[in-house]
C-alpha positions, -999 to 999 in steps of 0.1 A, spaced: -465 55 169 -444 34 143 -420 15 155 -384 27 146 -358 1 125 -327 -4 146 -296 10 133 -276 -14 115 -242 -17 135 -222 -13 101 -239 20 93 -213 41 108 -183 23 94 -197 20 61 -202 58 61 -167 63 75 -154 41 46 -172 61 19 -156 95 35 -121 76 33 -123 69 -5 -134 103 -10 -95 110 -5 -93 92 -38 -115 118 -54 -96 146 -38 -62 133 -54 -80 131 -90 -89 167 -85 -54 178 -74 -37 156 -103 -61 175 -128 -55 212 -116 -27 213 -96 -40 247 -81 -35 261 -47 -70 249 -35 -66 214 -53 -33 212 -29 -51 219 1 -83 199 -5 -60 169 -11 -39 177 21 -69 179 43 -88 149 30 -59 128 33 -54 138 71 -89 129 77 -88 97 59 -56 86 78 -74 96 110 -107 74 99 -87 47 90 -71 46 123 -104 46 139 -119 20 117 -93 -5 127 -100 -2 164 -137 -9 158 -148 -44 157 -157 -43 121 -179 -72 103 -156 -94 78 -168 -79 48 -158 -42 60 -123 -56 73 -117 -69 39 -125 -36 22 -102 -17 45 -75 -41 40 -76 -37 3 -70 3 9 -39 -3 26 -21 -33 7 -22 -47 -28 -17 -84 -32 -20 -105 -64 -20 -142 -67 6 -153 -92 -1 -182 -118 34 -195 -119 58 -212 -91 75 -192 -67 110 -190 -83 94 -180 -115 72 -152 -98 105 -140 -83 123 -138 -115 93 -122 -129 90 -95 -104 126 -89 -107 125 -80 -143 93 -60 -140 110 -38 -114 136 -28 -136 117 -22 -165 101 4 -147 131 23 -139 136 10 -104 164 -8 -90 164 -38 -66 184 -29 -34 184 -63 -16 164 -92 -15 157 -107 20 150 -146 17 130 -151 50 122 -185 46 160 -195 38 168 -172 67 144 -188 93 152 -226 81 190 -219 88 180 -210 122 163 -242 129 130 -228 125 104 -251 109 88 -228 82 72 -248 52 62 -214 32 84 -196 9 87 -156 13 112 -130 -4 112 -93 4 123 -73 -25 137 -38 -16 131 -15 -48 141 22 -52 137 49 -78 164 71 -70 147 100 -85 115 97 -64 136 88 -34 155 122 -35 123 140 -33 113 125 -3 147 133 13 147 164 4 112 170 21 124 155 52 153 135 61 135 114 87 113 98 61 144 76 49 129 52 78 101 46 54 124 37 25 127 17 2 95 2 -11 92 -32 -5 74 -62 -24 68 -94 -14 68 -126 -32 53 -154 -8 37 -189 -8 4 -195 13 -15 -229 10 1 -239 -22 -1 -208 -40 22 -179 -48 14 -144 -41 31 -108 -49 20 -79 -25 30 -47 -11 17 -23 17 7 8 -3 32 37 -5 3 65 -1 -7 46 33 29 47 43 35 83 38 4 96 46 8 81 82 43 101 86 35 134 66 6 156 54 25 172 24 7 174 -3 35 171 -28 47 140 -9 16 123 -13 20 128 -52 52 112 -50 36 82 -31 12 81 -55 34 81 -87 54 53 -70 25 33 -58 11 34 -94 45 21 -110 48 -6 -80 11 -18 -89 21 -22 -125 50 -41 -116 29 -66 -96 5 -67 -121 31 -74 -151 47 -102 -126 15 -121 -123 
């Protein structure tokens, strides 16, 4: 009797990750067709993807899969300029795309002002597009707790980075409304472009 090859411990997580990525395909279909079936397909796959991501996070994943999963939830780019220039570049990019900067939290300065030793820099930009925010709140006022979007400029090991938690992931965890998912996708596309332009 032939000897069976042991199953890899990463086989199931890899399969799940593939299924999670199918939500992207469903989203493209939704954008292309905008029919009732497309919306339902997107909503169903988004719900499944959210559940599968949660299961993946609870599993003991190898480092390479953990990195792939993190990329699905956040977007971080390394900036070629210094921290102050990166902050200024992001501020300008946000405004070019029709968003406003509601507030900038200087976490590094705040921690140091409290006597806490903190060598890195970190500024969190709260950004918002009024039209998109109104769509979210009109659907469910409780989603105000997920607003506004936050983009961070921070230093680590001598390098400057700009990043965010992806809006699609945030809203998917709070609502399975396909129309809201579309709003989140539009905002995510814009905020990624802001980060890329500020590099």
